[in-house]
N, C-alpha and C positions, 0 to 999 in steps of 0.2 A: 790805766788811762784815767785822767781826772777831768770829768766833764764840767762845762760851765753851768751856771744857774739859768742863763738866758742866752738864746741865739737870735741875732738880728741880721737881716739881709738888706742892707742899704743899696739903693740903685743909682745914687748920685752923690757927688762929693758934698753937697750941702747937707744931705741927710747924715753923712758920716760926721760932719762938724757938729750938727745939732745933738746927735747921740753922744758924741765924745764930750761935749760941754755938759750935758746932763749927768753923765757918769762922773765927770770931774767934780761937779757941784756936790754930788751925793757920795763921793769918795768910793766909787765902785770899780773894781779891777776891770781892765779891758784886754782882750786877747784877739789880735788880728788872725784871720784864717784865709788862706788862698785855695790850695788844692789838697793840703794835708800830706804832702810828699816829703816833708822834712825828716831828718834822720836823728835828731837829738831831743825829741819831746818838746819841740818849741811851741806846739799848739795845745799842750796840756794846760788846763786851767787849774793850776795848783792851789789857787786861792779863790776858786769859783769866779763869780762875776759874769760879764757879758762877752760872749764871743761875737766878733764882727766878721761874718762871712761875706767877703767882698766879691764872690764869684759872679754875681749878677751885674757887676760894673764891668762890662766886657766890650767896650768900644775901642776900636782902633782909630784914634781921634785925628791923627795927622800923619801922612806919609809923604816924604820929600825924597824923590829919587835923585834929584840933583845934589842934595845935601847928604845922601846916604844916612838918612835918619827916619825914625818912626816914633810916634807917641802912642802909648797903650795904657789901658786901665788894668787893674789887678785881675779881672776875670779872663784876660787874654792869656792863653798858655803858649808855650814855645811852638808846638806843632800848629796851633791855630794861626799864629803869626806867619810861619813859613808857608802854610797853605795859602794865606792871603797874598803873600809875595810871589807866588808862582807867576811866571811870565814877565817879571820885572828885571830878571838878571841879578837880583840881590837876595840875600838870606841873612838870618840871625844865627850864628854858628854855636853859640854857647849851649852845650848839650849835657845836662847832668844825668841823663838816662831816663828819668821819669818825665812825663808830660806835665811839667810844673808851671804854676803861674809865673809870668815874667817878673812881676812886682815881688812875688815871694822869693824868686831867685835872686833878686837884688837885695832883699832883706836878709838873706842868708849868705850872701857873697858866694853864690854857686859858681861852679865851673864844669869840668868834665873832660871828655876825651879830646876836645879841640883846643884846650887852653894853651898848648905849646905854640901854636901858630896864631890863634885869634885872641888869646888872652881870657881872663876870667870875667865875671860880671863887672867888677869895679871899673876897668878902663872902657867898658862898653856902655856905661850909663852916663849920659850927658846932662841929665836934669831930672829932678824928682819933684813931684807935688806931694807934700806931706801935710796931713792933718795932725797937729800937735795935740798932746794929751788934753789941753783945755779947750780944744775946738778951733784954735787959730790955724790959718792956712799959710804954709811956707813953700816957696819955690826955691829950691836949693841953689840954683844958678840964676835966679831971677825969672819973672814970669815971661814965658814965650821964648826964652833964650836956649840956643843949642850950639854954642861954639865948639869947634873941635878941640881947642885947648883954651885955657884961661889962667890968668895969674892974679885975679882980683880977689883979695881977701882969703879968709879960711876956706878950705875945700869942704863945704857943707855936704855936697853930694856924696863924697867918699865917707863922710861921717855916718850917713844913714845907710849906705851900702854895708851889709854885714851887721847891722844893729839888731837883727833878729826880733823886730817888733817891740823893742824895749824903749824906743824914743818917740814913736809916732806911727801913724798909718800911712803907708805908701800907696797913695790913690792914683798915681799916674807916673809913668816913667818914659823918658825920652831916650831912645837906644840908638846906638851906632850900628848900621848895617854894613854888610861886606859884599863884594861881587862874588857871584858863584864861579867856581873854578871851571875852566873850559873842559878839562879832562881830569879823570880820577882813576886811580888804580889801587887795589888793596891786595895784601898778601899775608900769609902766615909763615913764620919761621920758628923751628924748634932748635934749642941749644942744649949743650951738655950740662950747663950749670946756670944758676942765677947770675953769677958774676959775668959770664960770657954774654948773656942776654943784655945786661945793663951796659957792659962795655960797648956792645954793638950800638945800643941806643945813643950813647955819648958820641961815638965816632960818626954816626949818621948826622947828628946835630952839628958837630964840629965841621963836617964837610958841607954844611949849608944846604943839605938836601931839604927841599920844602915839604917836610913831613907834616901832615895835618893831624894825625891821630896815632898815638901809642899808649893805650891803656885807659881804663875807665871803671867806675864803680857802678854796679847795676842799680842799687839804691832805691827800690820801691818800698822798702820797709821803713817804719817810722820810729822804731825803738824797741826796747825789750818787751817781748810778750804781745806785740801788736801785729795783727794780721796784715798781710800785704795785698794791695789791689792789683788788678790787671794792668800790665804796662805794655803799651803798643810799641811796634818797631819804629826805630829812628832810621831815616833814610839818607842822612848826610852827616859826615864827620871828618876829622883830620888830625891824627896824632898817634904815636906808638903806644899800644896797649900790652901790658905784661900779665901773664897768667902763670902761677906756679904749677908744678906737675900734677898736684891734686886737682886744682881748678881746671887745668887743660883736659885732664882725663874725664872729669865730671861734665864739662861743657860738651865734649865730643860725644859722649854716650847719651846725654840728654837730648841733644839736637840731632842725633843720628848722623854726625859727621865723623870721619876718620881723623883723629887728632892724637899724636903720640902723647904719652904721659911723660912730658918733659917741660922744662921751663920754655915758655912760648911767648913770642912777640906777634902782635897783630899790628901791621903798619899800613897806613893809607897815605898816598901822595896826591897832592893837588897841583895843577899847573896847566900849561898850554899843551896841546897835542904834540907840538914840535919838541918841547922840552921833556916830556914825560918818559920817552924811551931812554934818554940819557940818564935821567934820575933813577929809573929802574935798574939800569946797568950798574950805576954807582952803588946803589943799595945792595944789589946782589953781591958785589965784590966785598963790601964791608961785612955782610952776613957770613960769607964764606971764610973770611979772615978770622972770624970769631967762632968758627966751628958750627955755624948754623946750617940747617938743611931744610928741605921740604918746600922751597919757594915755588909758588904757582900763582901768577898774578890774575886777579879777578878785575876786569875792566867793565864788564856789563853790569847794568843796574841790578838785575836779578841775582847775579852771582854775589855782588857786594852786599846786597840786602841779606842774603842767606848767611854770609860770613858774620856781619855785624849783628844779625839776629841771634846767632849763637852766643856772641858776646854779651848782648843785652839781656839774654835769659840766664846769665851766670848765677843770678840769685836763686832761681828755681832749680838750677842744676846743683847748687850747693845744698838746698833743702833736701833734695833727693838722695844726698849722701847719708842722711841720718835715718836709721831703721825706724819705722813707724811714722815717718813723715808722709803725709798724703799730698799728692799733686794731681790736679785734674786739668783737663784741657777743654776749652770752649767747644771744640768740635767733637769731643767725646773719646778721643783716642788715648793711648796710654803713654804718650810722650816719646814713642820710638821714632816718629817721623818729624822732619824739620818743620813742616807746616803746622803740626799740632803744637810744637814747642813755642810758636810765636805768641800764643795767647794763654800760656799757662798761668795758673794762680793757685795759691795754697789754700787748702781747706783747713778748718779748725783741727788742730792736732796738738798734743803736748810738745812736739818738736817745733821750736820757734827759732827765730834768728835775729841777730843784732849785727849791724854793719858799723864798724868803727874805722876811722882813717887817721893817718899822720902824714906829715911831709918833712923830708929831710933833704940836705944838700945831695945832689946826685952822686958825688964822690963817696958818700957814706951809705948809699942805698944798699949795695950788696951785703955789707956787714950787718946792717940793721935787719934786712930780710932774713938772713941766715940765723941770726940770734932770735928773731921772732919765731921762726920755724922750730928751733929747738925748744923755745918756751911753750909753744903749742903742744909739742910732743910730750914734754915733761909734765904738762898740766892735764894731759888726756882730753884735750879740747879739739873738736872738729872745726877747723878754721881755714879753709882755702883762701888763697890770696889773689888779688887782682889789683892792677894799679896803672897809673899814668906815669910810666917811668921817665918820660921826657921831662917832667918837672919834679921828680922825686917824691911823688904822692902815691901811696898805696893803701889798700883797704883789706881788712880781715873780715870775712863773713862767718860769724860765729854761730854755729848751730847747736842748740842745747835744749834740754827738757825744762820747759817753763814751770813745771810742777815740782821740780826738784830744787829746794832752796840751796842745798850744798853746791849743786852744779851752777846755779845762777850766781852764787857767791864767787865761784872760781872764774866765771866769765868777767865779773866786775873787777876782780883782783888782776886778771890778765890785761884788761883794758887800761888799768892804771899803770901797770908796768910798761905797757906798750907806749903810752903817752910820755912817760918819763924817759924811756929809751930814746924817743925822738928828741926830747929836749936835751939830753946828754950828747946827742949827735949834732947839736946846733940847729935843730929843726923846730917844728911846731907841733902841738898836740892835735891840731886839726887843719888840714889843708883845704877842705871843701865842706864838711858837714856842719861846722859851727860848734859853739860851746853848749848852747841849750841848758839842759838840766845836768847832764852827766860829766861835763869837763870844767866845771867852775873851779874846782880845787887845782886842776892842772893849769888853768889860766893864770892863777895867782903865781904859781911856780914859774910860768913862762915870762910874765911881764914884770914880776917883782912887786913889792909893796907900793913903790911910787907910781908904777904904771897902773896898778889896780885903783889906787886912790885918784888918779887923774880920770880914769873911766867913771868912777863914782861921782866925781865932781861934775862931769858932763851930764850924767844921768840926773843928778839933783837939780841942775840948772833947768833942764827941759821937762823933767817929771818929778817935782819935789815931793809928791805924795806917793810915789812908786806905784802908780796905777797901770802903767803900760807893761803888759806881759810880765807880771812880777814873778820872781823866783828864777828867771832865766839870765844867763850870762854872769851876773854879779851875785 
């Protein structure tokens, strides 16, 4: 981890502007910081400089129930916003797993388990207030504007979503809200093969079953050799989740739930009470046609929380696969009970983890997953898989000895092969995590020289002295 020289805690946008202007005049690097839950080393101060910790700017500035929108500052996290929205009938569904800063989620282009139905951060951001590297203030859709769609000029909002702190400070975001579903049901299904599980997912989507959740990355870790923080339970989501047989077995044992060691889908349906029974029946038929088994619907809140708690603790379950890895629980038990698993966190240990992701066309997903599993076995790497198969995105949770340089090098080589495998399949080297430090070479292979030169031209226009989060993305 590369620490900054100085950390500042601005509490208002004017302070961010003054500090940015000062750093710009003195040619000092600047690194934005929200909650530190990113996965590709985006908050590492590789050239030193000043870290802008924006967590104290935590106002929910404007909520419009009629317009289905809300405006938040960078200190507001996903869970804090949804808590604030209780009783309104609305929620913000983008769920990357960790309780991340909403502006940070915009900066990294985050998504998660609900992306199939509700989209990623990009379509859910209506406007951004950005402090540019020299201290000027930009509203990407115009001051105070929050139209549901627009065709006026270049899409500046989308330019800054996914910019990973390299173009400016996101000091306010206007977000699209969604109605809470009237009824929700979740289930787990086991399949004889990865291909059968993916085929089931495709057929469920083709049948227009309103699936909200099928797959997700646990993602509390922030990069190679970095300890993971406690991650609380998420209580709402919607999309089909895939676990390979290694991950399914690990999650079942860690959370104290009976789960076969087989390719597994976790599905959640959202809809009206009237339509839910028909959707469940339709899903059950498709699961059976693909050789799936073990369906038991959880409709109560407590049952669904227990199911998704198991899924959200996949990271800790993966760590527990490696001999010598230490896992403790806030309530002091050994991880054998479901309640204890909800608040697990890793203690200092040579066994560390790195989560990497790719995204490919759904039609190529079975082949890419099988090839990746063969690569993991040939490389003698512990790397259970979990993914959002509804959009072709999956993650490998790579557990390794951080004090063994040879093993760390094997991990690096594997991640490069995985990224290139995705590119060869017509996909991308990252569907959710971002480029950060580790995927810059892959980004060039993905976009080509002209694409990369265009990104560099944009960067040079907004940040000619390369002061904003230098060393990341480009």
